[in-house]
N, C-alpha and C positions, 0 to 999 in steps of 0.2 A: 542722507539717502547711504546705506550699508555698502561695505566696498567689498565686490564679489569676490569669492575662494579661489577662484581658480578664473582665468584669461577663457574668455568668449571664444577663441578658436580651439584654446584646448579642452573646453566640454564638449566642443562639438568632434574635436580628435577622440573623446573618450566613447563619445555615443557611437559613432562608426567603429572602433574596436571592439565595445560590446556588441554590437550588434552583428559584427563578422564572427565571434568567438562562440554567442551564444545563442545563435540564429533565431535571432529576432528581428522584427521590422526594424527600421532606423527609427519609426515614429515611437515604437515603445520604448526603443534605449536611449531616445529624446527625453522619454517623460521618466524614464530610471534616475538617468543623470541626473537631471533639475533637481530630485527629491533629494539625491543622495547628497548633492551639496546646499540644502536648507529653501529652494524653490516650490513652491506648491507643483509647478505643471511647466514645461519647457515655453510656453507663451509669459509664463512671468519673466523667466530668463533674458529670453528677447524686448521684452518693454523695460526691464532693468536697463541691459546694456543701451537700449535706444536713449532712456532718461540720462544715462549716466554722460552718454556724447553730447546729447542737447545742454544738456546744461557746463559742459563742460566751454560751450561756445560763448565766446564776449558779444553782448548788443552792441551792432553800430553806435557810435556815440552819435547826437545830436547835431541837427545843422541848423545855427541860429546867426547865420553870415548876415543874414535881410538885416539884423535887429543895430548890427554898428555899421553897415554901409547907407542904411535908407532912414535911420532913426538916429542914429551916433549915438546910441545906449552903449552906457558904462559896462564894460567886460566883467569890474566884481560885482555889479548887480546881478549881471547875468549868469555867474555862478552861481551867487545866491539861491535864485531861483528855479534854476533847471538842476535837470537830474546829472548827476554827477557819477551815480554807481550806477551798476547792471540794474535793467528790472529785475523785480520777483521771480523766483523759480518758477512760481506754478504758471504764471503768464509765458517764463521762458518755452516750458515745455510744450505750451499750449499753441504758440506761435512755432517752432517746431514741429509738430503734431500738423501742424495747417498746410506748414509749407511743402510739408512732404507731401499731402492731401493734393493739394493742386499739383506738384509735382508728376503723381499716378495718372492725374486726368489728363498731362499733356497741356497743363492751363501755364501761358508765359504769364509773369507778374512783377513787380515791383512794391517797394514796401518803403512806408514814411514813418517817423514820428512826430506826433505834432507836440508842439514845445506849448509849458504856459504862455511865453510873448508871444509864440506864432497864433494862438489862439485868441489873445489879448488885440492885437493888431491885424487880428486877419490877413496874414501873408503867413506864406511858409516858402522854404529855398526847397527849387527843383534841383535834387540831387543829379548826382552824375548816373546813378543807377535809373533813376527816374526818367531821364534825358535819354538813355538808351533804350530803355521799354519802349519810348515815347516813339522812339525812330526803327523798332526793331518791327514794328505794328506800323509803320506808316501814319501816326495819329499827327505828331507834330513834332516839328525840326525848329528848335531852339536858335542853333546856330544859324537858320539862316533869317532870322526876324528882326528886327529894327528895334532899338530904343524908344520905351517911351510909350504912354498909353492909348495911344494913335495907332499905334501895331496891335495891342491886344488881340489876344483870340479867345472866345468863350466856345464851349462845347457841353453837351450835354452830360450828366453825371447821374449817378445813384447810388443812395445806400442802401446796402443790402441787408435788410433785415429779417430777421427767419420768417417774418411771415408778412412780408410788405417790403417794397421799393419804394424809396423816398425821395421823389425827382431832386436835383441841383443841379448846379453850373457850376463847370472849373472854367476858372479865369488863366490864362497863359500867359506872361508878358514877362519884357526885360526891363527894369526901371530906367531910368538917366541917369542915376547915380554911378558912380567910377564906371568899371565895365559892364555893366548893365547885366551881372550875374542872372541866371533865368530863378521866375518866382512861378507861385502857383497858389490858387486857393481856392477849395470848394465851401461856395453857401450856403448855412447852415453846419457847417463840422462840427461844432461846438456841442450841438445838440446830439451826434452821432460818437462822437469820441472826446475822450480825456489825457491830456495830458500822460506821457511816458506809453499809450495804447500803442501799438503796432498795426498801420492800418493796408493792406495789401489793396493794389489798386488790379483790376482787369481790363483789359481794352476789348471791347465788343462793339461790330456795327460803329464804329467812328464815336464812341461814347465810352464812359470812365464808370467803374464798376467798383465799391468800393465795399471789403469786408474786413471789419474789424478782428481782427487776428489772435485781438487778448482776450475777445470776451466768447468767441463762441467756436464749439468744436464743429467743423466743416462736415469731415466724417460723417458723426454721429449724429448731425440734422434729418430730422424727418425726409424723405425724397418727397414729399407736397409740398416743402420748403420754398421760398420763393428762391434761397440758396443755391437749391440743387435744381432748378429751373433754369437760373441763369448758367451754370456750369455746365447742364448740358445743352443747352443754345451755345455755349461755346465749343465745347466740344463736339456738334455733329456741324458746326460750319468750317473748319479746319478738315490681293488675291493673287495672282500675281507672280512675280520675277522672286518673291520670299517664298510663299509656296514652293516652287520650282527648286528654288536652292535646299528648304527642310526637308523636302522627298531626297535629294542628291544626300545630304547630308544621314539622311535615316540607311540610306543603301550602306555606302562606306562603314558605317558604325558598327554593321552588321560581324567586321571581323576588325581584328587590330590593322593599323598603319605605322608602313616603314619611315624612321625617320630618315632625312637625306640632309642636316647638316646638326650641328651640335651648337647649345645654347639656348639662351630663354627663347627664340624666336622660332627653337624648331619645329613645336607644335605645327605653329599656323603654317609654316615653310610645307608640313607634310600633308598636312590638311588642302592645302594650295594644290601639292600635286596631284594629289587620290581627285581631286576635283577636275586637273587637268588647267588651273590658272597658271599662268606664266609666273615667274618672280615680280613681287610689283615694289619697285625702291622709290616710286615716287611717290605723291601724295593724294591719288585718286583711289575711290574707294576699288575692290578687289573682284565682287563678283556683280558686274549690270548695274551698278548702281551702292552697290551693298557692301560696307565694308567688313572683313573678318578679323576677331579677335579672340586669338585661340591661348589657351595656356595651360599648365597643368593644375589639377583641383585645388593643391596645397597652396596655392599663391592667392594671397586675401587682397593685392594689387591690381589696378587695369592699367593700363596704359591709356590714356583717352588721345592723345595726340604729341608727338615730336615738333617743337619749336624753338629756333636758336634766338638767343636778344637780336634787338634791332640797334647794329652796333652804332651807329651812328648816334645813336642817342645815350649810348651808355659810354660810362665813364672808361671799364676795360672796351677793347677794341676788337677781340676774339678770344675762342676757348683755349687760346694757348697760353694768351695776358691771364683769362681768371685761374688758369692751371697752374701759372708760375706762383701766382699770388697766395694760392689756399690750397696747392695739392702735397702728396707727403709722398714717402719713401715706401714702394713694398715690393721686398727684395729688387729684381731687378728692372723695376718700373716706377716712374714716377707718375701719380695717379691722384683724379679727385672723385673718387663715386660714394656721392652722398644724397640725404634724403632733406630736401630745403622746404621748411614749413611756414605761414603767417605767426603760426603759435608762440616759437621760443627759437631761441639762434640753433645750432647745433652744434657739434663735437670743430667745425672749422669755423663758427664763428661766423656763419650765414643765418639769414632770413628774410623773409619776403614780408614785402610790406605793399598794401592798395592804397592809390590813392584816388580815392573817388572822384575829388575835382577834377583831375587833369585825364581819368579813367587811365592811368597807368597800372603795373605791375612791375614794384622795383625792388630787386636784391639787394639788400644791404647787408655789411659786416657790424661786427662788433662796437665798431669802432665811429658808429653812422657813416662808413665811407658809401658810394653807391657800388654797386658793381657792374650791375647789367640792369635793361630796363626793356620790357614788353609793353607794349597797347591794349589795349582793352578791344579795338577793332579791329587787330592782326589776329587774335585769341580766339576773339568770336568767329572769324570768317574760317580759321581752321578747321575748329569745332563743328562748323556749317557743312564745311568742303568733306570734313572726313566722315564723319557719323551721321550723314541725312537718315540713313539708316544701318543699323549694326547687328550681328550675329555674334554674340559674345559667346563662345564654345570653350565648355569645361571637360580635362582627360585626364586621365591617370596615364604610367610610363612604366614598362618595363623592360628589362633586356633578355635581347634573344642573340646567341650566338655571338655575343658581344657590339649589337645592334640595336638601339633603343626605336623600340615601338610603343605605339600608345590608342589608349580606349578611348573613343569618344562617348562623354555620358549626357549631358545636356546642352542644350543652347537655349541663351537668353536671348530676345530677337528687339531691340529696342528702333523706336523711330522718332524724328524732329527734335532735336535737343530742345533745351530750354536757354536762347542763349541771352536770356535777364540774367539766369542765372549763374553763370558761370563765374565773374569776378566775385557774386557776393559766397560764392563759396570756397574759392581761393581765399578769400577775407576770412574767413571760417575754420581755415584748415582742414576742411575736407578734402580739397585738389590739394594737392604739394607739386613739387617740383625734383627732379632727381636730375642730379650730375655724371654723366661718366665719359669724363675723358680721361685719355691717360696720353701717355709718352714713352716709348720704347724705342731707344735709340735718338734718333732725331725727331721721328714722324711724329706727329701729334691725333692722335682718331679721337672724334666725338660721336659718340652714341645716341645723344639727346639732343639738348635736355629734355627727358621724358615729364610731362604734366600726367599725374596719375591720382586714381579714387580707389579706395576700397568701394569690393563688388558690391556689398552692403547698401552703399550708397549711390548706386546707379539710377534708383528711382527720382532723387533728388534733382536730377541732370536729364533725366530719359522719361517721358511720360508713359507710364501704363507697360511694364516691363513685362514680356511674355514668356515663361519658361518653358521649354519643351526637353523630355525625355525623351534620346534618341535611340535606344536600346535598352529598356526597364528588363533584360534576361542578364545582361552586366553585375 
């Protein structure tokens, strides 16, 4: 895969500048900038960027705990016969495309990888992302299930082929061995998947539907296929305040709005003031159940929510302790302003790790010392509280008579976040964390931690985002 001559954000800025200076449409400017940088068209630029980002994400490791607990198999043997490297790039890109398609349709899903040993023994680990997915859909609660075959639960399942639904049955149980870690098996799985395939699970009408994400492009499948029939039924089973708010935003976007404060939150505060909404310092959405997220148009990352660590579970017990351990001097301040990702250690030596088995996000330093801990349950609850329905507003700013003013341009409307995808997106580095801790004198302030993601990735977490232009004349 070739390296891009310039960053995607730089190319977008070049296109906007060209459109402004040459009096051509932004669409035409995109095409001209794409060709000038060696691409046949702008669509090819977007495709390349998406593929480059997907290829950089490492596929989660396989789960073979059942082999040790239930069969006492030799770990050395397992390591010889099972996948130790990432899946092939072509398969990875197709899985990423299919995951984005599910997200765009608002389909909750989870993914598992059948191992060679699992297919031979007819057994799979029900990993934490799968258990979380089942709980979100009220399908099955392993933590309430007793150990032993007498407590086994069976439910209908289907293998979704392009032109057929192949009936199956899933067995959900906890063995008597050790702690009884959850297990599952789909009858006939060996005829639907091979080792290293990535299999997506969708829950519908108390049944499980399996999609082979490594073999079929869901987006490119014919609308007449069983694939789209199942997805259509899902979407159908899942006007209003949103329309009212959209009309108000169209009205206030006709002219610039005056800033009421300074800083990163200035746009949001100005929009709320223009709408007559009192400042919201709590965790509830802003406008009759709809959350407002507003930012200057050149900002690529959006805050999803703020959430401090669970201090009783963490080694460090406060933001002040984290600041003392990892902060740095900046003028008269002592601060820790940094982004923490699961993909690599940052300049302060901090990195996020997702413990799937325990459903935890753990921040660690380079010496593997634990810094802070969040539970997946808490983070999913915050996401559900904050973004049941959200308007993401983009604006540009200008200064008049020493006062910043904002012009509102677009709003992206999202609903019902895919809760099952929160932890996988943190694990893949799509969602990151920002520390904003500062000591001035004796006082320590914490504006975060902020969980953030790139605006381009919103469709991975929010189904079917709808973008509206607020004032075409601006």
